[in-house]
C-alpha positions in Angstrom: -29.1 30.0 33.6 -29.8 28.0 36.7 -26.9 26.3 38.4 -27.4 23.5 40.9 -24.6 23.2 43.5 -23.9 19.6 44.7 -21.4 18.3 47.3 -18.9 15.8 46.2 -19.1 13.3 49.0 -16.1 11.3 48.1 -13.8 14.4 48.5 -15.0 14.9 52.1 -13.9 11.4 53.2 -11.5 13.0 55.8 -13.9 15.8 56.8 -17.3 13.9 57.5 -18.4 16.4 60.2 -17.9 19.2 57.6 -19.8 17.3 54.9 -22.7 16.7 57.4 -22.9 20.3 58.5 -23.0 21.5 54.7 -25.4 18.9 53.3 -28.7 20.8 54.3 -27.5 23.9 52.4 -27.0 22.0 49.3 -30.3 19.9 49.2 -32.1 20.9 46.0 -30.3 24.2 45.9 -30.5 26.1 42.6 -29.0 29.5 41.9 -29.8 31.6 38.8 -28.6 35.2 39.7 -26.0 37.1 41.7 -28.4 37.9 44.5 -29.3 34.3 45.1 -25.6 33.2 44.8 -24.6 35.7 47.4 -27.4 34.7 49.7 -26.2 31.1 49.3 -22.6 32.3 50.2 -23.7 34.1 53.4 -25.6 30.9 54.5 -22.6 28.8 53.6 -20.1 30.9 55.6 -22.3 31.0 58.6 -22.5 27.2 58.5 -18.7 27.0 58.1 -18.2 29.1 61.1 -20.0 26.6 63.3 -17.6 23.7 62.5 -14.8 23.4 65.0 -11.3 23.7 63.4 -8.1 22.8 65.0 -5.6 25.6 65.8 -3.1 25.4 63.1 -0.4 27.7 61.8 0.0 28.9 58.2 3.7 29.8 57.7 3.5 30.2 53.9 0.3 32.2 54.1 2.0 34.5 56.8 5.1 34.9 54.6 3.0 35.7 51.5 0.8 38.2 53.3 4.0 40.1 54.4 5.1 40.2 50.8 1.7 41.6 49.7 2.3 44.5 51.9 5.2 45.6 49.7 2.9 46.7 46.9 5.2 45.8 44.0 3.9 45.8 40.4 3.8 41.9 40.7 1.2 42.0 43.5 -2.4 42.7 43.5 -4.4 43.3 46.6 -7.9 41.8 46.4 -11.0 41.8 48.8 -10.2 38.1 49.6 -6.4 38.5 50.0 -4.1 39.0 47.1 -2.2 37.7 44.1 1.5 37.5 43.7 3.0 36.8 40.3 6.0 34.5 40.7 7.1 33.7 37.2 6.3 34.8 33.7 7.5 32.9 30.6 6.4 34.9 27.5 8.1 32.4 25.2 6.1 29.5 26.5 3.0 31.6 27.2 2.4 30.9 30.8 2.2 32.7 34.1 2.7 31.2 37.6 1.2 33.0 40.6 0.1 32.5 44.1 -3.5 33.1 45.3 -3.2 34.2 48.9 -6.7 33.8 50.4 -7.7 34.6 53.9 -10.0 32.3 55.9 -13.6 32.6 54.5 -12.3 34.6 51.4 -14.4 33.9 48.3 -13.3 34.0 44.7 -16.1 34.8 42.3 -17.9 32.1 40.2 -16.3 32.6 36.8 -15.3 31.2 33.5 -12.5 31.8 31.0 -12.9 31.7 27.2 -9.2 30.9 26.4 -7.3 30.7 29.6 -6.3 27.3 30.9 -5.5 27.1 34.7 -3.8 24.5 36.8 -4.3 24.9 40.6 -2.2 23.3 43.2 -3.1 23.9 46.9 0.2 24.6 48.8 -1.3 25.2 52.1 -4.7 25.3 53.9 -8.1 23.9 53.1 -10.9 25.2 50.7 -14.0 24.4 48.9 -13.4 24.1 45.2 -16.5 24.9 43.1 -16.4 23.6 39.5 -18.3 22.4 36.6 -15.6 20.5 34.5 -16.8 20.0 31.1 -14.3 17.3 30.2 -15.5 15.2 33.0 -17.4 11.9 32.1 -20.2 12.9 34.5 -20.6 16.6 33.4 -24.1 17.9 33.1 -25.0 21.4 32.0 -25.8 23.5 35.1 -24.6 21.0 37.7 -21.7 22.4 39.8 -19.7 20.2 42.1 -18.4 21.5 45.4 -15.4 19.4 46.6 -13.0 19.6 49.5 -9.5 20.7 48.8 -6.4 20.5 51.0 -2.7 20.6 50.7 -1.5 18.6 47.6 -4.7 18.7 45.7 -4.4 19.6 42.0 -7.3 20.7 39.7 -7.1 21.5 35.9 -9.6 24.1 34.6 -10.1 24.2 30.9 -11.6 27.1 29.0 -15.3 27.2 29.6 -15.1 25.4 33.0 -17.2 27.3 35.5 -15.3 27.7 38.9 -14.7 29.4 42.2 -13.0 29.1 45.6 -14.1 29.5 49.2 -11.3 29.3 51.7 -12.1 27.3 54.9 -8.8 28.3 56.4 -6.0 30.7 55.3 -4.9 29.2 52.0 -2.1 29.6 49.4 -2.9 28.1 46.0 -0.5 28.1 43.2 -2.0 28.9 39.8 -0.1 28.2 36.6 -2.1 29.4 33.6 -1.8 30.5 30.0 -1.0 34.1 29.4 -4.6 35.4 29.1 -4.7 37.8 32.0 -7.8 39.7 30.9 -9.8 36.6 30.0 -12.2 36.5 32.9 -16.1 36.5 32.9 -17.9 36.5 36.2 -21.0 34.5 36.1 -21.8 35.5 39.7 -19.5 38.1 41.3 -19.1 37.3 44.9 -19.4 39.4 47.9 -17.0 38.9 50.8 -18.8 37.6 54.0 -17.3 38.5 57.4 
């Protein structure tokens, strides 16, 4: 299947320079396989590196990275950073975890068949890649890329294609149903340095 990635201009209202720098990459851009997707990601990261960012500190990210080094059973180290499980409620069937994503870390373009996810950005900025089927404007194969910052929340229903690219160091809280193995990668992503 071919996916067309489009920028959600409204979400970039505070970051017009970033929107302008990314626009040429998204003009009539279609991706139909993992090779094309990872080529797109490399070009995207190179473009992001040209945008001047303010020097900022990320205290929550720093704290969570230190906790990742403990290597407990509730922590998973990943190529993009790591996952720290914070709460499991088997009676209610949900899990709450933190996604600790280093700057330019990329989470794969994926879907879940049963899992419902609620994302809440606690720190940092990222690009949220999604095709939300419940949206009034949803069209098959059209994927929105929006700007996400502290406070933004997103609900991902089963079947919604999605991914994340960290513009800065990020910490994102994910509260989801207890379907840990329910992940299908549409396009696995390579990390770009």
